KOLMAR-69976 format. One record per residue: x, y negated, z negated of N, C-alpha, C, O, CB in turn. Coordinates in steps of 0.1 Angstrom, whole numbers, plus 2048, in hexadecimal, padded with zeros to 3 digits. Each point is the difference from the previous one (the first is absolute). Glycine has a CB too. Example, Ala and Ser with C-alpha at 12.3 -4.5 7.8 and 13.67 -1.06 7.14 Angstrom:
residues 2
8848397B27F77F48008097F480080A8007F97E380C7FB80F7E98138097F58007F87F57F88057F57FF807811817
This chain:
residues 263
80980C7FE7F87F48028097F380080A8007F97E380C7FC80E7E98138097F68017FF7F77F47F58007FA80980281F80B7F77E28017F97F57FE7F18058097FB8088068187EC7E67E58087FE7F380380C7F67FB8038027F47E480680A8217EE8088067F87FA7FA7F47FB7F87FA8068178118077F57F07E87FD7F27FD8057F680780B8028057F58057E87FA7ED8178067F680780E7FD7FE8077FE8097E47FA7F981A8067F080D7FE7FC80980A80580A7FE8067EE7F77E880381980E80980D80280280081080B8028057EB80C7E57FE7EF81E80180181080A7F68048088038097E08047FC81A7ED7F48097F880680D8047FC8097FD8087E87F37FA8128157F280D8037FC80580B80880C8008057EF7F87E47FD81281980280C8088067FB81080A8058057E18087EC80D7E98168027FC80C80C7F87FF80880180A7E18017FD81A7F67EE80D7F97FF80B80A7FE80B7FE8057EA7EC7F180A82080580C8097FE80080880D80C8028037F38007E37F880282180080780C8067F780C8078058097E48087EE8127E78098077F780980E7FE7FD8087FE80A7E37F87F98198097F180D8007FB80A80C80480C7FF8037E97F37EC80381881180780C80180480081080B8048037E880A7E98037ED81D80280180D80A7F680580880280A7E28077F78167EB7F880C7F680280E8057FC80B7FE8077E47EF7F581081A7FA80D8077FC80580A80980C8018027ED7FC7E97FD80B81C80480B8088057F780D80B8038057E38117F180B7E18108037F980C80F7FA7FC80A8028087DC7F97FF81C7FF7ED80E7FB7FE80B80A80180B7FD8057EA7F37ED80781C80880C80A80080480580E80B8038037EE8057E67FB7F782080280680D8067F58078078058097E780A7F78127E47FF8077F68068108017FC8097FF8087E17F37F88168107F280E8007FD80980B80580C7FF8027EC7F67EB80181781480480E8078027FC80D8098068067EB80A7EB8067E88168017FD80F80E7F98028088058087DD7F87FB81D7F87F580C7F780280C8047F680B7FB8027E47F280680F81A7EF80B8007F78058118017FE80780A7F67E27E581281C8088077F97F180C7F97FF8057FC7F67F28148008107ED81980D7FA8007FC7F07FF7FE7FA80A80F81A8047F27E77E57FD7F37FE80D7F78028007F48037EE8147ED81C7FF81080D7F88018037F980C8087F78008008187F17F17F48198007FB80D7FB7F48018057F98087FA81B7FF7F87E87F07FB7F37FF8057F77F88078047F77E880580E80E7EB7FD8077F57F57FB8017F57F48008008117F180E80380F7E67FB8017F27FA7F57FB8027F580680E8197F77E77F47F87F97F97FB8097F77F68088057F87E480A80D8137E37FB8087F67F88048047F280A7FD7FA7E97F28128028197EF8038047F180B8097FE8068027F57E27FC80681B80981280B80B80080C7F97FB8098087FB7EF80581880C7E77EC80C7FA7FD8017FE7EF80A7FE7FB7F67F781D7F480D7E28008007F27F980E7FB7FD8017F48027E380B7FF82780A7F880B7FD7F27FE7FF7FD7F97F781680E8007E57FE8117F37FF8027F98097F17FC80B8018077F381D7FE7FA7D77FA8077F680880D7F980A8058057E27F180780E80F7E98078097FA80280F80980A8078017ED7EB7E87FE81081B7FE80F80680A80180B8027F88097E580A7F182080A8048098038097FC80580D7F880A8008157F97EE7F77F881D7FE80580C80080E80380B8057FF7FC7E98057F081A7FF80280E80680480280E7F78038097FA8047E881D7F681280580080F7FB80A8087FE7FE80C8147FA7ED7EB8147FF7FD80C8097F18028017FC80A8048198027F77E47EA8037F28028007F67F58078047F58018028177EB7EE7F781A7F97F88077FD7F17F87FF7F58067F98228068067EA7E77FC7F47FA80D7FF7F68038087F77E17FA80B8247F280180C7FE7F67FD7FF7F28088047F88027F18187EC8057ED7FB7FD7F17F28078007F67F98038167EF7F97F18238017F38068007F87FB7F67F47FE8038158158057FB7EB7EB7F87FA7F57FB7F28037F47FD7FE81980F7F17FC7EB8177FC7F38047F880080F7FA7F680381B8027EF7EB8128147F880280D7F38057FC7F77F980481C80B80A7EA8057EA7F38067FD7F97F87F87F47FE8038158167FE7FE7E47F47F87F97F87F97F48097F57FB7FC81B80B7F07F67F681D7F97F48087F48038057F87F780281C8028057E78147FB7F38048047F57FB7F77F48008038168138077FB7E97E87F67F97F67F87F58067F47FF7FE81B8077F07F97F38197FB7F38087F58048097F57FC7FF8217F98017EF8158097F880580A7F28057FC7F57FD8058208088057EC8037EA7F38067F97F87F27FC7F47FE80581981A7EF7F87E08047F87F47FA7FC7F880D7F57FB8008188047E97FA7FF8227FA7F880B7F48058067F87F980481E8018007EA8137FD7F58098087F47FF7F67F47FE80481F8148097EF7EF7E67F67FF7F77F97F28007F47FF7FD8188137F57FB7E38107FC7F28017F580180B7F47FC7FF8247FA7FA7EF80F8137F880180D7F38077FE7F67FA80381E8078097EB80A7EE7F48087FC7F87F77F87F47FE80381781A7FD7F97E37F57F87F77F87F97F48087F57FD7FC81A8097F27F77F481C7FC7F58067F480480C7FA7F880881E7FD7F17E78188077F78068087F38047FB7F580380681E8048047EF7F87E87F18037F87F67F98028017F48038098117ED7EB8008117F07FB8037FE7F77F47FA7F58027FB82280A80F7EB7E77FF7F87F680A7F67FD8027FD7F47F28138058127EB81080A7F67FE7F97F47FB7F97FB80981680E8097F27F17E37F97F57FD80B7F37FC7FC7F67FA7EF81B8008227F180980A7F77FC7FE7F48087F980180B8178117EE7F77E38048007F280980E8048078057F98097EE7F27E781482080D80D8018077FC80780E7FB80C8018157F77E77F17F58237FB80780C80780F80380B8037FD7F27E380C7FC8207FD80480E80480C80180A8088098017E07FD7FA8177ED80B80B80280E80D7FC7F680B8058017E57F381A80E8007DC80E7FE7F980480C7F680C8027FE7EE7E58037FC8207FA80580C7FA80780980A8098077FD7E47F77F280F80381D80480980880D7FC8058098098017E27FD8058187ED7FC80E7F980380A8057F480B8058027E97E580A8068147E880A8047F580280C80180C8048007EF7EC7F27FB81980F80380F8028098048098088097FC7E67F97FE8127F981380A80180C80C7FE7FA8098097FF7E87F08138117FB7EA80D7FB7FB80680A7F680C8038027EB7E580180381C7F28038097F880680D80780B8057FC7E47F17F580980E81A80380C80580F7FF8088098087FF7DC7FD80281B7EF80680C7FB80680D8007F780B8028057E67F080A80C80A7E280A8007F880680D7FB80C8027FE7EB7EB7FD7FE81C80480580E7FF80880880A8088087FD7E57F77F68107FE81A80680580C80C7FB8038098078047E37FB8048157F07F480E7F88008098057F880C8008037EA7EE8028068157EF8098047F680680F80180C8037FC7E57EC7F580681A81580380D80380B7FE80B80A8077FF7DE8037FB8187EF8108097FE80B80B7FA7FC80A8018077E67FF8098117F87E58117FB7FB80580C7F980A8058047F37DF7F67FB8227FB8068097F880380C80780A8077FC7EA7F07F380580D81B80380B80680C80180A80580A8037E57F97F98197F080980A7FD80B80B7F77FC80B8008067E480380B80F7F47E38087F77FC8077F880C80C7FD7FF7F68107ED7F67EF81F8057FB80B7FB7F08017F67FD7F980A81C8118067DF7FC7FA7F38027F17FD8047F97F87FB81E80580B7E780C8067F17FF8047F88057F67F57FC7FF80F8068178008087E17F78047F57FF7F67F77F57FE7FA8118198088057E27FB7FF7F47F77F67F58047F97F97F881E80B8047E97FB8107F67F58087F38047FD7F97F67FD8158068167EC80F7ED7F18058007FF8017F07F47FF7FC80A80E81D80C7F67DF7FD7FF7F37FD7F27FA7F77FE7F78178168087F97E38057FE7F27FD7F47FB8067F97F87FB81F8058037E580880E7F57FA8087F28027F77F87F77FF8158108197F28057E37F48037F68007F77F67F57FB7FD80B81C80680B7E67F68027F77F47FA7F38057F77FC7F981F80E7FE7EF7F18147FB7F38047F28008037FA7F67FC81B80580C7E580E7FE7F28018037F87FF7F57F67F880080E8158108007F97E47F78007F48037F37FA7F67FB7FA80981E80380B7E18028037F37F97F97F48077FC7F77FA81A8137FF7EA7F78157FC7F78077EF8017FF7FA7F580381D80B80B7E380A7F07F38017FD7FC7FA7F27F67F97FF80A81C8108097ED7E67FC7FB7F48007F08007F97FA7F980F81C7FD8027E48128007F18037F57FB8067FB7F67FC81A80C8067E88048097F67FB8097F18017F87F77F78018188108157F18057E47F48037F87FD7F27F67F67FA7FF80E8238038067E17F78017F77F47FB7F18087F67FA7FC8228157F57F27EE81B7FA7F38047F47FF8087FC7F58028198067FC7E68108077F27FF8077F78007F57F67F98028108158147F97F87DF7F87FC7F48007F47FB7F57FA7FE80E81A7FE8087E68028037F47F97FB7F380A7FA7F77FC81A8167F67F07F581B7FC7F78087F18018087FC7F880781F8057F97E080C7FE7F380680780380280E7F77FC8077F97F97E981A81081580380480D7F780A8067FF80A7F98177F28017E38038117F880B80680980C80280D8008027E47EF80A80781B7F380780F80480880080B80B8058007E28077F880C7EE81380880180E80C7F880080B8048057E07FF8068147F17ED80D7F980080A8077F780B8008047EA7EB8008088197F38088077F680780C80680C8027FF7E57F67EF80881081980580C8078097FA80A80B8058017E180B7FC8117E680B80B7FC80A80E7F97FA80B8028047E27FB80B8107FB7E580A7FF7F88098097FA80C7FE7FF7E87F47FF80581A7FF80980B7FB80780680C80B8067FE7E68007EE80B7FA81F80780680B80C7F880280B8058027E08058088127E77F880C7F980380A8007F680C8008047E77F380780980F7E980B7FF7F480780B80280C8007FF7E77F57EF80681881580780E80180A7FE80D80B8068007DE80B7F68157E881380780080B80E7F97FC80B8048047DF7FD80B8157F57EA80A7F77FC8098067F780C7FF8027E67EF80180981A7F48078097F780980B80780C8027FD7E07FB7F380D80981A80680A80780A7FA80880B8068027E18087FE8137E880580D7F980980A7FE7F680C8038037E67EF80F80B8077E280B7FF7F680780D7FC80D8018007E77EC7F880481D80680680D7FD80980780B8098077FD7E37FC7F58117FA81B80680480980E7F880380A8068057E08038028157EA7F680D7F88028088007F480C8028007E87EE81080580F7E580B8017F37F980A7F97F77FD7F88127EB8057FB8258047FD80C7F78067FD7F07FA8037F580980E8238087E97E88057FF7F37F97F77F78037FF7F48108068167E27F47FB7FA7F77F67F38077FB7F87FA7F98117F18127F68227F87F38088007FA8007F07F47FE7FE8158138187FF7F07E17FC8027F27FC7F17FA7F57FE7FA81C8198037F97E18057FC7F27FA7F57FA8087FA7F97F981C8027FF7E68078157F67FB8057F48067FA7F77F87FB8158038187F28137ED7F68077FA7FC7FB7F17F47FF7FC8138148138037EB7EB7FF7FA7F07F87F48017F67FE7F882180A8017EE7EF8107FA7F18017F28028037F77F97FA81E7FB80E7E78138017F38008067F68067F57F47FC7FF81680681A7FD80A7DF7F98047F57FA7F67F77F47FF7FD8198138078007E77F67FE7F67F67F57F78057F67FE7F98238048007E97F88147F87F78047F08057FE7F77FA7FA81C7FE8177EC8147F57F48077FF7F78007F47F47FE7FF81880D8107FE7FA7E67FB8007F47FB7F37F97F67FF7F98188158067FA7E18037FD7F47FA7F27FA8097F77FA7FA8258027FF7E48058147F57FE8077F48057FC7F67F980081780580E7F280E7ED7F58097FD7FB7FB7F27F57FB7FF81481B80D8017EA7E97FC8007F47FD7F07FD7F87FC7F781681B8037F77E280E7FE7EF7FB7F47FB8087F87F97FA8218028027E78088107F87FA80A7F58098057F57FA80181D7F88057EE81A7FD7F88098067F68067F77F480180381C80380B7F58007E67F88097F87F37F77FA7F580580182180B7F77EC7E58057F57F87FA7F57FF8097F57FD7FC81A7F67F77F480E81A7F580080C7FC80F8037F980180A8127EA8017F881F7ED7FB80D8037F58057F78048037F48128018157DD7FD7F97F78017F67FF80D7F980080A8077F67E680580A8117E87FF80C7F880B80B8027FF80C7FF7E87EF8038267FD80380B80A8048058047F38017F97F68057FD8227FE8167E88088067F480F8008008078098067E68077F88177E47FB80F7FD80180880C7FB80B8018047F07E67F78008227FB8068097F980680980A80A8067FC7E77F77EF80980682080680780980C7FB80680A8078007E28018038147EA80280B7FA80480D8017F580B8038037E47EE80C80E80C7E680A7FF7F480580D7FF80C8017FF7E87EF7F380581C80E80480C7FE80A80580E80A8087FF7DF7FC7F18137F781B80980380B80D7F87FE80B8058047E27FF80B8137F17EC80F7F77FD8068087F780C8028017ED7E780280081C7F380A8077F680680D80580B8047FD7E87F17F080481181980480E80780E7FD80980A8078017DA8028018197EB80480A7FD80A80F7FD7FA80B8038047E27F580B8118007E580B7FC7F780780C7FB80C8008007E97EB7FA80381F80280780D7FB80880780D80B8068007E17FD7EB80B7FB81F80780780C80C7FB80380A8078007E37FE80A8137ED7F980D7FA80380C8027F580B8028037E67EC80B80B8127E580B8047F980580E80380D8028017EA7F07EE80281681380480F8068097FD80D80A8068017DF8077F58137EC8128047FF80D8107F97FD80A8048067DB7F980681A7F97EA80D7FA7FE80C80A7F880C8008037E67E97FD80881F7F780880B7FB80680A80A80C8037FF7E57F97EE80580981C80380780A80A7FB80B8078078067E48017F38157ED8088097F880980F8017FB8098038087E27EC7FD8178107EF80C7FF7F980680E7FF80C8017FC7EB7EC7F780081F80F80480C8007FB8087F27FE7F97F68167FF81A7EB8137F17FD80B7F680880B7FF80A8008087E17FA7FB8148107F680A80B7FD7FA80D80880780A8007FF7EB7E77F280B81E7FA80C8097FB7FA80D7F47FC8028038117E98147F18207FC7FC80C7FB80A8097FA7FD80A8137F37F27F581D8017FB80B8087F18067F97FB80A80581F7FB8037E27F57ED7F28047FB7F57FB80A8017F78088078087E07EE8088167F37FC8087F87F57F87F77F88058078228068067E67E87FB7F67F88077F18008097FD7F87F08177FB8037E48168087F38037F77F47FC7F47FF80281780C8127FC7EC7E67FB7F47FC7F97F880C7F67F97FE81C8077EF7F480181F7FA7F880B7F38088057F77FB8058217FB8017E98177F67F28068057F67FD7F87F58008048158118077F97ED7E87F67FB7F57FD7F38027F57FC7FE8148137F18007E88167FB7F28047F580180C7F57FA7FF8237FD7FB7EC81180F7F480280C7F48037FA7F67FA80481880F80B7F18027E77F38037FC7FA7F47F77F47FD80181281D8018017E17F67FA7F47F87FC7F58097F67F97FE81880C7EF7FA7F981D7FC7F38097F38048077F77F78028248008057E28187FF7F48038057F57FE7F57F57FB80581681480B7F57F37E27F77FF7F87FE7F27FD7F57FD7FC80F8187FC8057E28088007F27FF7F77F880C7F77F87FE82280B7F67EA8028177F77FD80C7F38027FF7F87F880381880B8097ED8097F07F28067FD7F97F67F67F47FC80281381D8008027E27F37F97F77F77FD7F28077F67FA7FD8168127EF7FD7EF81E7FC7F58077F58038087F87F780181E8007FE7E98118067F38048087F28017F87F67FB80481A81280B7F07F97E57F68007F57FC7F07FC7F47FC7FE81781C7FA8007E18097FF7F07FB7F87F980B7F67F97FD8218057F57ED80481A7F97FA80D7F28047FE7F77F880081C8078107EB8107F07F38068017F87FC7F67F47FF8038138148077FB7E97E97F87FC7F97FA7F37FE7F77FD7F88138128037FC7E98107F87F48027F28008067FE80680B8187F37F67E18007FA7F27FF8057FC7F48068067F57FF7F48197EF7FC7F581A7FB7F48097FA7F57F87F68027F880580D81C8097E57ED7FB7F37F77F27FE8057FD80180C81B7F27F17DE80A7F77F48008047FB7F07FE7F57FC80480781E7F7
């Protein structure tokens, strides 16, 4: 006898299934062009070692823990997309915006896989690309709410900002982390100071929880960047950073989704 799935269970199952398919496609792509990653230009982080996990030079995934943990973002992204398709969506957060954030999250995960699996410059490009897509979303979302910018104009502005960031990433890849930090700081200030008061009934606790998780995650990232005693272990600080980052992004989504239409 078939077991009926509850709406949320169905969404979780679909997100998991889509994540599994994405993982299979990623592995197939890497098998097609790898595993001799040394023939590509190395990522700039190779100069100071790309995090603690020791590259498995004899494997398809140079950093398996850091690669596989990246799929946490893919799962969260697909779950956002599934939630945005709900018939009972009552949030003031437009479903289109929720879909854009979900797609950006999926790209974050795929880009992170490409970096940690290959440790190449092109893998690094796609890794940072996803980060820029998410941070740009936060900035534009805050500005749009603060300045009452229509959805269409906000979407165009988001696209233009992403193009500018991608161009900077391509020309000046070495500024990637500093630029990302500046964008995120601007997004936080704009959201909490200017946009949040204009979001009716929004649950700020979700946003604060996401910030706290991100602070913990960044602390772990920093420790991992400096090295640890088990570089061959599958339990890696950077992998934990990925998973916590995905959870923090989910809380940001819940924050946006909690906004109600003003009456």
